[in-house]
VMD Tcl script that draws the C-alpha trace (Angstrom):
set ca {
  {60.12 39.51 -23.85}
  {61.04 38.74 -27.48}
  {59.27 36.02 -29.38}
  {61.09 32.80 -30.19}
  {62.75 32.71 -33.56}
  {60.90 30.70 -36.19}
  {62.65 28.14 -38.41}
  {63.64 29.50 -41.80}
  {62.96 27.71 -45.07}
  {66.43 26.18 -45.10}
  {65.83 24.47 -41.78}
  {67.99 26.88 -39.78}
  {66.64 29.41 -37.36}
  {66.01 32.92 -38.53}
  {67.89 35.74 -36.89}
  {66.60 36.79 -33.47}
  {63.95 39.45 -33.20}
  {64.61 42.71 -31.37}
  {64.16 43.12 -27.65}
  {61.14 44.96 -26.28}
  {60.77 47.95 -28.54}
  {58.53 50.93 -29.01}
  {58.05 52.64 -32.36}
  {57.14 56.30 -32.18}
  {55.64 58.13 -35.13}
  {56.42 61.78 -35.72}
  {53.84 64.09 -34.26}
  {54.01 67.49 -35.96}
  {56.10 70.29 -34.57}
  {59.52 70.20 -32.94}
  {60.40 67.41 -30.55}
  {62.88 68.31 -27.81}
  {63.81 67.02 -24.38}
  {62.14 68.45 -21.30}
  {64.68 70.27 -19.11}
  {62.17 71.66 -16.60}
  {63.21 69.08 -13.99}
  {65.48 66.02 -13.68}
  {62.43 63.72 -13.72}
  {60.98 65.51 -16.73}
  {64.26 65.15 -18.61}
  {64.49 61.40 -17.99}
  {60.89 60.74 -18.94}
  {61.29 62.72 -22.17}
  {64.49 60.78 -22.92}
  {62.69 57.40 -22.76}
  {59.34 58.64 -24.13}
  {56.79 57.16 -24.73}
  {57.76 54.65 -22.02}
  {56.66 55.89 -18.61}
  {59.22 56.10 -15.82}
  {57.27 53.73 -13.57}
  {57.11 51.13 -16.36}
  {60.81 51.49 -17.12}
  {61.97 50.84 -13.55}
  {59.46 48.05 -12.99}
  {60.10 46.11 -16.20}
  {63.53 47.03 -17.60}
  {65.96 48.65 -15.15}
  {68.63 46.03 -14.19}
  {66.51 43.37 -15.91}
  {66.41 43.47 -19.70}
  {67.09 45.72 -22.71}
  {64.68 48.30 -24.07}
  {64.75 49.52 -27.68}
  {62.85 52.68 -28.65}
  {62.78 53.30 -32.40}
  {61.49 56.70 -33.43}
  {60.31 58.18 -36.69}
  {60.71 61.84 -35.81}
  {62.84 64.06 -38.08}
  {62.93 66.86 -35.49}
  {64.28 64.56 -32.78}
  {66.77 63.03 -35.21}
  {68.02 66.53 -36.06}
  {68.39 67.32 -32.35}
  {70.34 64.10 -31.70}
  {72.61 64.89 -34.65}
  {73.45 68.24 -33.08}
  {74.83 66.60 -29.94}
  {78.04 65.43 -31.64}
  {79.16 65.17 -35.25}
  {82.27 63.91 -36.99}
  {82.97 67.49 -38.04}
  {83.15 68.54 -34.36}
  {86.49 66.77 -34.08}
  {88.23 69.51 -36.07}
  {87.40 72.27 -33.58}
  {88.04 69.95 -30.61}
  {91.51 69.11 -31.92}
  {92.27 72.82 -32.14}
  {91.52 73.07 -28.40}
  {94.16 70.48 -27.60}
  {93.10 66.85 -27.13}
  {95.38 63.89 -26.53}
  {95.48 60.20 -27.41}
  {94.51 57.97 -24.54}
  {93.19 60.74 -22.32}
  {90.63 62.27 -24.69}
  {90.47 60.05 -27.74}
  {91.16 56.43 -28.74}
  {91.46 55.08 -32.26}
  {90.68 51.37 -32.52}
  {89.29 48.60 -34.68}
  {88.02 45.09 -34.05}
  {90.28 42.68 -35.99}
  {89.63 38.91 -35.84}
  {87.57 39.35 -32.70}
  {90.25 41.37 -30.87}
  {90.54 45.09 -30.16}
  {93.43 46.72 -32.02}
  {94.42 50.17 -30.71}
  {95.87 52.53 -33.34}
  {96.69 55.49 -31.09}
  {99.64 57.74 -31.80}
  {101.59 59.52 -29.07}
  {100.76 62.89 -27.62}
  {98.42 65.45 -29.14}
  {95.74 64.34 -31.59}
  {95.47 66.14 -34.94}
  {92.30 66.15 -37.01}
  {93.98 65.23 -40.31}
  {95.55 62.12 -38.75}
  {92.28 61.12 -37.09}
  {90.43 61.55 -40.36}
  {93.09 59.55 -42.21}
  {92.78 56.62 -39.78}
  {89.00 56.91 -39.98}
  {88.86 56.91 -43.81}
  {91.77 54.66 -44.76}
  {92.07 52.23 -41.83}
  {88.31 52.10 -41.19}
  {89.05 52.78 -37.54}
  {86.54 53.82 -34.88}
  {87.19 57.08 -33.06}
  {86.18 56.94 -29.40}
  {85.90 60.37 -27.75}
  {85.93 60.36 -23.94}
  {83.52 62.45 -21.88}
  {82.34 64.89 -24.60}
  {80.18 66.71 -22.03}
  {83.40 68.56 -21.13}
  {83.18 70.35 -24.47}
  {79.63 69.99 -25.79}
  {77.15 72.17 -23.89}
  {74.01 70.20 -24.70}
  {75.52 66.94 -23.43}
  {76.57 68.80 -20.28}
  {72.96 69.96 -19.94}
  {71.59 66.42 -20.36}
  {74.08 64.68 -18.08}
  {73.86 67.29 -15.34}
  {70.10 66.69 -15.13}
  {70.61 62.91 -15.19}
  {73.09 63.12 -12.30}
  {70.42 64.99 -10.34}
  {67.88 62.32 -11.28}
  {69.94 59.22 -10.50}
  {71.99 60.64 -7.63}
  {74.97 58.99 -9.29}
  {77.75 60.05 -11.67}
  {76.79 59.99 -15.35}
  {79.55 59.66 -17.94}
  {79.53 59.41 -21.72}
  {81.61 58.35 -24.70}
  {81.05 59.09 -28.38}
  {81.83 56.41 -30.99}
  {82.31 57.36 -34.66}
  {82.56 54.27 -36.88}
  {83.06 54.14 -40.67}
  {80.74 52.09 -42.89}
  {81.50 48.39 -42.94}
  {83.58 48.51 -39.76}
  {83.49 47.56 -36.08}
  {85.44 49.24 -33.30}
  {85.17 46.87 -30.32}
  {84.80 43.08 -29.89}
  {81.98 41.61 -27.79}
  {82.27 42.86 -24.20}
  {80.25 43.96 -21.21}
  {80.40 46.96 -18.88}
  {79.76 47.46 -15.16}
  {77.38 50.39 -15.74}
  {73.78 50.91 -16.79}
  {73.90 51.96 -20.44}
  {71.77 54.27 -22.59}
  {72.68 54.47 -26.30}
  {71.59 57.52 -28.31}
  {72.05 57.11 -32.06}
  {73.19 60.47 -33.42}
  {74.20 59.93 -37.07}
  {73.81 57.10 -39.59}
  {72.93 53.55 -38.57}
  {74.45 51.03 -36.15}
  {73.80 47.28 -36.14}
  {73.69 45.88 -32.60}
  {73.90 42.35 -31.23}
  {73.17 41.62 -27.57}
  {73.89 38.17 -26.16}
  {72.32 35.86 -23.60}
  {72.93 35.16 -20.84}
  {73.58 38.59 -19.46}
  {76.34 38.63 -16.87}
  {74.31 39.00 -13.63}
  {74.72 42.69 -12.76}
  {78.26 42.67 -14.18}
  {79.48 39.72 -12.14}
  {83.16 39.29 -12.86}
  {83.82 36.62 -15.46}
  {85.04 36.68 -19.04}
  {82.69 36.84 -22.03}
  {84.45 33.69 -23.21}
  {83.97 30.79 -23.94}
  {82.73 31.19 -27.47}
  {79.35 29.59 -26.83}
  {78.33 32.64 -24.81}
  {78.42 34.75 -27.96}
  {77.69 32.16 -30.63}
  {74.27 33.58 -31.42}
  {72.78 36.93 -30.39}
  {69.59 37.00 -28.34}
  {68.70 40.46 -29.65}
  {69.66 41.91 -33.03}
  {68.55 45.22 -34.52}
  {69.66 48.44 -36.20}
  {69.54 51.88 -34.60}
  {68.90 54.99 -36.68}
  {69.30 58.65 -35.77}
  {66.84 59.54 -33.00}
  {66.61 55.97 -31.63}
  {67.46 54.99 -28.06}
  {68.64 51.70 -26.59}
  {68.98 50.79 -22.90}
  {70.61 47.66 -21.55}
  {71.60 46.66 -18.00}
  {75.16 46.44 -16.77}
  {76.66 43.08 -17.58}
  {74.96 42.77 -20.98}
  {77.39 41.30 -23.50}
  {77.18 43.36 -26.70}
  {78.87 44.39 -29.93}
  {77.98 46.81 -32.71}
  {79.09 47.62 -36.25}
  {78.21 50.08 -38.99}
  {76.58 48.36 -42.00}
  {78.56 48.53 -45.27}
  {77.51 50.78 -48.09}
  {76.08 53.48 -45.80}
  {77.34 56.66 -44.21}
  {79.41 56.49 -41.04}
  {77.69 55.99 -37.68}
  {77.87 58.19 -34.58}
  {76.39 57.21 -31.24}
  {76.87 58.37 -27.67}
  {76.90 55.95 -24.76}
  {75.54 57.54 -21.58}
  {76.29 55.43 -18.51}
  {75.55 55.52 -14.80}
  {75.44 53.50 -11.55}
  {79.07 52.42 -11.39}
  {79.96 51.33 -7.83}
  {76.46 52.28 -6.73}
  {75.21 49.01 -5.26}
  {73.80 47.97 -1.89}
  {77.21 46.46 -1.18}
  {78.91 49.80 -1.82}
  {76.35 51.59 0.37}
  {76.78 49.06 3.18}
  {80.55 49.54 3.14}
  {80.00 53.30 3.19}
  {77.69 53.35 6.19}
  {78.99 50.48 8.35}
  {81.93 52.48 9.75}
  {79.58 55.22 10.95}
  {77.28 52.66 12.53}
  {80.24 51.11 14.37}
  {81.35 54.60 15.44}
  {77.97 55.34 17.02}
  {77.50 51.91 18.59}
  {80.97 51.77 20.12}
  {80.24 54.95 22.07}
  {77.46 53.14 23.94}
  {78.56 49.49 23.92}
  {81.60 48.85 26.11}
  {82.10 45.42 24.50}
  {83.04 47.09 21.22}
  {85.62 49.21 23.02}
  {87.35 46.22 24.63}
  {90.73 45.29 23.20}
  {91.11 42.37 20.80}
  {93.04 39.28 22.05}
  {96.81 39.44 22.04}
  {98.46 38.54 18.73}
  {95.09 38.26 16.93}
  {96.57 40.04 13.92}
  {99.43 37.52 13.73}
  {97.38 34.32 13.54}
  {94.48 32.90 11.56}
  {91.04 33.76 12.90}
  {89.49 31.11 15.12}
  {85.91 29.94 15.52}
  {85.72 31.88 18.78}
  {86.75 35.10 17.02}
  {84.22 34.56 14.23}
  {81.44 33.94 16.76}
  {82.33 37.14 18.59}
  {82.31 39.14 15.35}
  {78.96 37.59 14.41}
  {77.57 38.76 17.73}
  {78.80 42.29 17.09}
  {77.15 42.26 13.65}
  {73.85 41.21 15.19}
  {74.18 44.07 17.66}
  {74.79 46.48 14.76}
  {71.79 45.10 12.85}
  {69.54 45.60 15.87}
  {70.80 49.16 16.30}
  {70.32 49.90 12.60}
  {66.59 49.19 12.88}
  {66.15 52.19 15.16}
  {68.70 54.51 13.58}
  {67.41 57.72 12.00}
  {70.70 59.17 10.78}
  {73.12 56.93 8.90}
  {76.63 58.34 8.79}
  {77.93 58.37 5.20}
  {81.66 57.84 5.05}
  {82.52 58.65 1.43}
  {79.77 58.01 -1.12}
  {77.90 61.31 -0.75}
  {81.08 63.34 -0.65}
  {82.66 61.54 -3.60}
  {79.54 61.93 -5.72}
  {79.27 65.66 -5.10}
  {83.03 66.21 -5.53}
  {83.16 64.54 -8.92}
  {79.83 65.39 -10.53}
  {79.11 68.09 -13.09}
  {78.46 71.65 -11.95}
  {74.98 73.04 -12.70}
  {74.34 73.85 -16.35}
  {74.63 77.60 -16.54}
  {72.35 80.16 -18.08}
  {74.45 83.21 -18.90}
  {78.05 83.39 -17.69}
  {77.54 81.23 -14.61}
  {78.63 83.87 -12.09}
  {75.46 83.30 -10.09}
  {76.86 79.90 -9.12}
  {80.07 81.22 -7.54}
  {79.32 84.75 -6.32}
  {76.68 85.54 -3.68}
  {73.88 87.67 -5.07}
  {70.78 89.43 -3.85}
  {70.18 90.72 -0.37}
  {72.34 89.82 2.60}
  {70.29 87.55 4.91}
  {69.23 89.06 8.24}
  {67.22 87.85 11.19}
  {63.95 89.07 9.63}
  {64.72 87.62 6.17}
  {62.84 84.83 4.40}
  {65.30 82.42 2.80}
  {65.22 79.34 0.58}
  {67.74 76.78 -0.59}
  {69.46 77.49 -3.93}
  {70.34 74.64 -6.35}
  {69.09 71.96 -3.94}
  {69.77 69.17 -6.44}
  {73.48 70.00 -6.22}
  {73.81 69.99 -2.42}
  {73.94 67.14 0.09}
  {73.70 67.31 3.86}
  {75.27 64.51 5.87}
  {76.37 63.72 9.41}
  {79.77 62.19 10.10}
  {82.60 61.96 12.59}
  {84.67 65.13 12.98}
  {87.39 65.02 10.33}
  {89.65 67.36 12.28}
  {92.66 65.20 13.28}
  {93.36 67.45 16.28}
  {89.99 66.59 17.85}
  {90.64 63.50 19.97}
  {87.02 63.31 21.12}
  {85.86 62.66 17.54}
  {82.40 64.15 17.98}
  {79.86 64.03 15.16}
  {79.57 67.04 12.86}
  {77.18 68.17 10.11}
  {78.74 68.44 6.66}
  {77.32 70.21 3.62}
  {78.91 69.44 0.25}
  {77.97 71.04 -3.06}
  {79.02 70.97 -6.71}
  {78.36 74.63 -7.62}
  {82.09 75.30 -8.08}
  {83.10 71.99 -9.65}
  {85.17 72.06 -12.83}
  {83.33 70.75 -15.86}
  {86.58 70.08 -17.75}
  {87.69 67.40 -15.25}
  {84.38 65.53 -15.08}
  {84.86 61.73 -15.11}
  {88.53 62.12 -16.04}
  {90.02 60.63 -12.88}
  {92.00 63.75 -11.98}
  {91.99 63.15 -8.23}
  {94.78 65.63 -7.63}
  {92.73 68.37 -9.31}
  {89.52 67.62 -7.41}
  {88.57 69.31 -4.18}
  {85.42 69.30 -2.10}
  {83.37 72.44 -1.63}
  {81.18 72.91 1.38}
  {80.76 73.77 5.04}
  {80.97 72.14 8.45}
  {78.69 72.84 11.41}
  {78.31 71.47 14.95}
  {75.66 68.79 15.45}
  {73.51 71.35 17.32}
  {72.81 73.01 13.95}
  {71.31 69.88 12.37}
  {67.64 70.65 13.14}
  {67.94 74.21 11.78}
  {69.59 72.96 8.61}
  {66.87 70.34 8.14}
  {64.30 73.13 8.44}
  {65.97 74.93 5.53}
  {66.28 71.71 3.52}
  {62.67 70.67 4.01}
  {60.98 74.06 3.50}
  {60.21 75.90 0.26}
  {60.97 79.08 2.25}
  {61.52 79.84 5.94}
  {62.10 82.84 8.18}
  {65.57 83.07 9.72}
  {64.11 83.90 13.11}
  {62.16 80.60 13.09}
  {65.27 78.44 12.84}
  {65.78 76.02 15.74}
  {68.90 77.56 17.26}
  {69.41 78.97 20.73}
  {70.44 82.54 19.90}
  {69.74 85.08 17.17}
  {73.48 85.38 16.63}
  {73.68 81.66 15.78}
  {70.79 81.98 13.34}
  {72.34 84.92 11.50}
  {75.78 83.32 11.46}
  {74.38 80.08 9.98}
  {72.48 81.73 7.12}
  {75.36 84.10 6.36}
  {77.69 81.11 5.96}
  {75.21 79.43 3.60}
  {74.66 82.64 1.63}
  {78.40 83.28 1.24}
  {78.70 79.79 -0.28}
  {75.80 80.60 -2.67}
  {73.59 77.90 -1.10}
  {70.63 80.09 -0.13}
  {68.75 83.09 -1.48}
  {66.74 85.81 0.25}
  {63.18 85.88 -1.11}
}
mol new
graphics top color blue
foreach p $ca { graphics top sphere $p radius 0.5 }
foreach p [lrange $ca 0 end-1] q [lrange $ca 1 end] { graphics top cylinder $p $q radius 0.2 }
display resetview
């Protein structure tokens, strides 16, 4: 934790000292992120802090500042997004509101300076230079390959969507007033310098209340300046603001965020319907009709007691449940996440390759980090019995250009559906580095070959 501020010579307190910070000296040679695995990428991102230390001491608890003195890393960060990138992006067709916002903090309020329709570089540059406005670019991973590469690995690591926004702010200017977000935030300083102020108390895990009254932001708890190559993390709910110091070059930073709607409460809502589905099949009390006109009157103490009893029954059943039925969270995550970062033209992610799997083949899962296996009620509306089915969803064919853009009508799920009798065989594939098709736990050879052919056609397995 930071030290207490000491009184200054004039009797007032000095400015607050930075939050927990690590200074890293340059160590000869190039310094790049480790893309060998999702865990390796995250650890290299927060280096020299170890992952175990980060989640024990900082995650959802307090900010972490890592200040680095590494020219190679600073150069790499600068390559992720520059002010000059806006010219080529505008030529590809970007629009105010959807892709870019132009704003400035005036008298403690956010003033939006967007035009209508398509954004043009000359107008953006004019607002940037003359109006001292901040340019906020939404989800740059749609266009910038290296950010796609980073965020794809982070989505594998967190098992949650990872979005980003770039902020380009002129010297002596501020884009946004003090605010907080409902996401875990990692700030990467790309160009120039940015002066940050974080306030206490932090909104507990983004509990809903305003950052007002003024005494909440009267004096920052943490105050520091980020330079190119530095990283800052702070938990969701942390009230913050940032500006570019006057007399210096403009500042560029990218905010990488995750864990929105990814709480225990969200998970409970996701799994409770499946638990009720399973329990009701065996407990006749849950299948009994509710009292007449219950939906037309206020709930009574008797009704609440009966519901409490059902919840206790569900809790008891949960203790011995091996398979939780996920209603939406797994599917929604896989539907909306980034596709794998490609090497080459990416055809290996959409077109089956290699040998056709046969009964005597050895197979292994392909792109396991991008596939989820879940059990749920049959989604076929014509099936009145509503039996459980095995669902496999994957993101191999997702569209990078719609990532985190809220285009529900353009999003579709990719995957397969199998009868529950195939679950053990699928788990064998999931839990093995490689397995023989003939060893799969299915009744007939025809079922075994049919299963692996379906997976291979969807590019989910390879023959080794």
